[in-house]
C-alpha positions as a Markdown table, in Angstrom:
| # | Residue | x | y | z |
|---|---|---|---|---|
| 1 | Met | 145.7 | -131.6 | 49.3 |
| 2 | Thr | 143.6 | -129.5 | 51.7 |
| 3 | Ala | 142.5 | -130.5 | 55.3 |
| 4 | Ala | 139.0 | -130.6 | 53.7 |
| 5 | Asn | 139.9 | -133.3 | 51.6 |
| 6 | Lys | 142.4 | -135.3 | 53.4 |
| 7 | Arg | 138.7 | -136.2 | 55.9 |
| 8 | Ala | 135.9 | -138.7 | 55.3 |
| 9 | Leu | 132.6 | -139.9 | 56.0 |
| 10 | Ile | 131.8 | -142.9 | 57.2 |
| 11 | Val | 128.1 | -143.6 | 57.5 |
| 12 | Ile | 127.7 | -147.6 | 58.8 |
| 13 | Asp | 124.9 | -150.0 | 59.1 |
| 14 | Leu | 122.2 | -147.7 | 57.4 |
| 15 | Gln | 121.0 | -150.6 | 56.2 |
| 16 | Asn | 117.5 | -151.7 | 55.9 |
| 17 | Asp | 116.7 | -154.4 | 58.8 |
| 18 | Tyr | 116.9 | -150.7 | 61.0 |
| 19 | Phe | 114.1 | -149.5 | 60.0 |
| 20 | Ser | 110.3 | -149.7 | 60.2 |
| 21 | Asp | 109.9 | -152.8 | 58.0 |
| 22 | Gly | 112.9 | -154.5 | 59.1 |
| 23 | Lys | 113.7 | -157.3 | 61.9 |
| 24 | Phe | 116.0 | -155.0 | 64.7 |
| 25 | Pro | 114.0 | -151.2 | 64.2 |
| 26 | Leu | 115.8 | -148.8 | 65.9 |
| 27 | Trp | 114.5 | -145.1 | 68.3 |
| 28 | Gln | 114.5 | -142.3 | 65.5 |
| 29 | Ala | 116.1 | -143.7 | 62.9 |
| 30 | Glu | 113.7 | -142.0 | 60.4 |
| 31 | Glu | 114.7 | -138.5 | 62.1 |
| 32 | Thr | 118.3 | -140.4 | 61.6 |
| 33 | Leu | 118.1 | -140.8 | 58.0 |
| 34 | Gly | 117.2 | -137.4 | 57.3 |
| 35 | Lys | 119.9 | -136.5 | 59.0 |
| 36 | Val | 122.8 | -138.6 | 57.4 |
| 37 | Glu | 121.3 | -137.5 | 53.9 |
| 38 | Ser | 122.7 | -133.6 | 55.0 |
| 39 | Ala | 125.5 | -134.5 | 56.4 |
| 40 | Ile | 126.3 | -136.4 | 53.3 |
| 41 | Ala | 125.5 | -133.9 | 51.1 |
| 42 | Arg | 127.3 | -131.2 | 52.6 |
| 43 | Ala | 130.6 | -133.7 | 52.2 |
| 44 | Asn | 129.8 | -134.0 | 49.3 |
| 45 | Thr | 129.8 | -130.5 | 48.1 |
| 46 | Arg | 133.0 | -129.9 | 50.3 |
| 47 | Gly | 134.3 | -132.4 | 48.5 |
| 48 | Ile | 134.5 | -134.6 | 51.4 |
| 49 | Pro | 134.5 | -138.4 | 50.1 |
| 50 | Val | 131.7 | -140.9 | 51.7 |
| 51 | Ile | 132.6 | -144.6 | 52.5 |
| 52 | Val | 129.2 | -146.8 | 53.8 |
| 53 | Val | 130.0 | -149.5 | 55.7 |
| 54 | Gln | 127.5 | -152.4 | 55.2 |
| 55 | His | 127.2 | -155.4 | 58.2 |
| 56 | Val | 126.9 | -158.7 | 56.4 |
| 57 | Ala | 125.9 | -161.5 | 58.6 |
| 58 | Asp | 128.3 | -164.0 | 59.2 |
| 59 | Ala | 126.6 | -167.0 | 57.5 |
| 60 | Gly | 129.3 | -169.5 | 58.9 |
| 61 | Lys | 128.0 | -168.3 | 62.6 |
| 62 | Gly | 125.0 | -169.1 | 61.4 |
| 63 | Ile | 121.6 | -167.2 | 60.6 |
| 64 | Ala | 121.8 | -164.2 | 62.5 |
| 65 | Pro | 118.5 | -161.9 | 63.9 |
| 66 | Phe | 119.4 | -159.9 | 61.0 |
| 67 | Phe | 121.6 | -158.8 | 58.2 |
| 68 | Asn | 121.3 | -162.2 | 56.4 |
| 69 | Ala | 123.5 | -161.5 | 52.8 |
| 70 | Gly | 120.5 | -162.2 | 50.1 |
| 71 | Thr | 117.2 | -160.7 | 52.6 |
| 72 | Pro | 116.7 | -157.6 | 51.8 |
| 73 | Gly | 117.1 | -156.6 | 55.1 |
| 74 | Val | 120.8 | -156.3 | 54.6 |
| 75 | Glu | 120.5 | -153.7 | 51.9 |
| 76 | Val | 122.5 | -150.2 | 52.2 |
| 77 | His | 118.3 | -147.7 | 53.1 |
| 78 | Pro | 118.4 | -146.8 | 49.7 |
| 79 | Arg | 118.3 | -142.8 | 50.4 |
| 80 | Ile | 121.3 | -143.7 | 51.4 |
| 81 | Leu | 122.9 | -145.4 | 47.8 |
| 82 | Ala | 120.7 | -142.5 | 46.5 |
| 83 | Ala | 122.9 | -139.0 | 48.6 |
| 84 | Ala | 125.5 | -140.8 | 47.9 |
| 85 | Pro | 126.0 | -142.5 | 44.4 |
| 86 | Gly | 129.6 | -142.6 | 44.1 |
| 87 | Ala | 130.6 | -143.4 | 47.1 |
| 88 | Val | 133.2 | -146.8 | 48.4 |
| 89 | Leu | 130.8 | -149.5 | 49.9 |
| 90 | Val | 133.1 | -151.6 | 52.2 |
| 91 | Thr | 130.8 | -154.0 | 53.8 |
| 92 | Lys | 132.0 | -155.8 | 57.5 |
| 93 | Ser | 131.0 | -158.7 | 59.9 |
| 94 | Phe | 132.3 | -157.4 | 63.2 |
| 95 | Ala | 131.3 | -154.5 | 65.2 |
| 96 | Asp | 134.3 | -152.3 | 64.1 |
| 97 | Ser | 134.4 | -151.1 | 60.8 |
| 98 | Phe | 138.2 | -152.1 | 60.6 |
| 99 | Leu | 137.7 | -155.7 | 61.2 |
| 100 | Asn | 138.8 | -157.8 | 58.4 |
| 101 | Thr | 137.9 | -154.7 | 56.2 |
| 102 | Ala | 139.6 | -153.0 | 53.2 |
| 103 | Leu | 138.5 | -150.0 | 55.1 |
| 104 | Glu | 142.3 | -149.0 | 56.0 |
| 105 | Arg | 143.3 | -149.8 | 53.0 |
| 106 | Glu | 140.5 | -147.1 | 51.5 |
| 107 | Leu | 141.5 | -144.6 | 53.7 |
| 108 | Val | 145.5 | -144.6 | 52.1 |
| 109 | Arg | 144.4 | -144.6 | 49.0 |
| 110 | Leu | 142.0 | -141.6 | 49.6 |
| 111 | Gly | 145.2 | -140.2 | 51.8 |
| 112 | Val | 142.6 | -139.4 | 54.4 |
| 113 | Asp | 143.6 | -139.0 | 58.3 |
| 114 | Glu | 140.5 | -138.0 | 59.7 |
| 115 | Leu | 137.4 | -139.6 | 59.8 |
| 116 | Leu | 133.8 | -138.2 | 60.4 |
| 117 | Ile | 132.4 | -141.7 | 61.8 |
| 118 | Cys | 128.2 | -142.0 | 62.1 |
| 119 | Gly | 125.5 | -144.7 | 62.4 |
| 120 | Met | 123.8 | -146.8 | 63.2 |
| 121 | Met | 124.2 | -148.2 | 65.7 |
| 122 | Thr | 125.9 | -146.4 | 68.6 |
| 123 | Gln | 126.6 | -148.0 | 71.4 |
| 124 | Asn | 127.5 | -151.1 | 69.0 |
| 125 | Cys | 129.8 | -150.0 | 66.0 |
| 126 | Val | 129.6 | -146.7 | 65.6 |
| 127 | Thr | 131.8 | -146.6 | 68.9 |
| 128 | His | 133.7 | -149.6 | 68.4 |
| 129 | Thr | 135.0 | -148.0 | 64.9 |
| 130 | Ala | 135.7 | -144.8 | 66.4 |
| 131 | Ile | 137.7 | -146.7 | 69.4 |
| 132 | Ser | 139.8 | -149.5 | 67.1 |
| 133 | Lys | 143.0 | -149.6 | 67.7 |
| 134 | Ser | 142.5 | -149.1 | 63.6 |
| 135 | Ala | 141.4 | -146.0 | 63.9 |
| 136 | Glu | 144.0 | -143.9 | 67.0 |
| 137 | Lys | 146.2 | -142.3 | 64.1 |
| 138 | Tyr | 143.6 | -141.3 | 62.7 |
| 139 | Lys | 141.7 | -137.6 | 64.2 |
| 140 | Val | 138.4 | -139.3 | 64.8 |
| 141 | Thr | 135.0 | -136.8 | 65.5 |
| 142 | Val | 131.9 | -139.0 | 65.5 |
| 143 | Leu | 128.4 | -137.2 | 65.0 |
| 144 | Gly | 126.0 | -137.6 | 67.1 |
| 145 | Asp | 123.5 | -135.9 | 65.8 |
| 146 | Cys | 123.9 | -138.5 | 63.1 |
| 147 | Cys | 123.7 | -141.9 | 65.4 |
| 148 | Ala | 120.6 | -143.8 | 66.8 |
| 149 | Ser | 120.5 | -146.6 | 68.9 |
| 150 | Val | 117.6 | -149.5 | 70.1 |
| 151 | Ser | 117.0 | -146.2 | 72.8 |
| 152 | Glu | 117.8 | -142.0 | 73.4 |
| 153 | Met | 118.6 | -143.4 | 76.5 |
| 154 | Ile | 121.3 | -146.1 | 75.0 |
| 155 | His | 122.6 | -143.1 | 72.8 |
| 156 | Lys | 122.9 | -141.2 | 75.1 |
| 157 | Ile | 124.6 | -143.2 | 77.4 |
| 158 | Ala | 126.5 | -144.5 | 74.2 |
| 159 | Leu | 128.0 | -140.4 | 73.0 |
| 160 | Asn | 129.2 | -139.8 | 76.7 |
| 161 | Ala | 131.4 | -142.9 | 76.9 |
| 162 | Val | 132.7 | -142.0 | 73.4 |
| 163 | Ser | 133.2 | -138.9 | 74.4 |
| 164 | Ala | 135.9 | -140.1 | 76.9 |
| 165 | Arg | 138.5 | -141.1 | 73.7 |
| 166 | Val | 137.1 | -139.2 | 70.7 |
| 167 | Pro | 135.4 | -136.2 | 70.5 |
| 168 | Val | 131.1 | -135.4 | 69.6 |
| 169 | Ala | 129.8 | -132.6 | 67.4 |
| 170 | Asp | 127.0 | -132.4 | 65.7 |
| 171 | Ala | 127.3 | -132.6 | 61.3 |
| 172 | Ala | 127.0 | -129.0 | 60.5 |
| 173 | Ala | 129.2 | -127.9 | 63.0 |
| 174 | Val | 132.4 | -130.3 | 62.0 |
| 175 | Ile | 131.3 | -130.9 | 57.8 |
| 176 | Gly | 130.1 | -127.0 | 57.6 |
| 177 | Glu | 126.3 | -125.5 | 56.9 |
């Protein structure tokens, strides 16, 4: 197995509620969507598997402000599904994409040892996944240009904070042009 085949692109929470018609629109959501689509295309070209992570609010905790099951907002953005039609879909209900999910099992099944992480929100689900206790066995890189948050300032603060633990890089530099 080549080194490229041991990588996986983890796309976290690119869901309808984070876009202009959703319950909680983020800063630069559309721009980030385009960059993530490009990263997926580069991953597809290089045989890097894509795993799409979808947050579904825990109904047992009551109605959440967004990502409620059965709503249009909880759905993965259709452009992500079109860009990665063969992607593994992992659902979660916590910020950490490993916690109580099938992510670890899928990574083992794929023989992955390196994670390229991107998505929404930078300061929450992206960073919590990148520095998860379960992520420690992997080489992890956050694709900073493929992430979005509530504001540019929060995005930059989160990338700076996580960079003390894992590298932050642009997708083209890590995956290639």
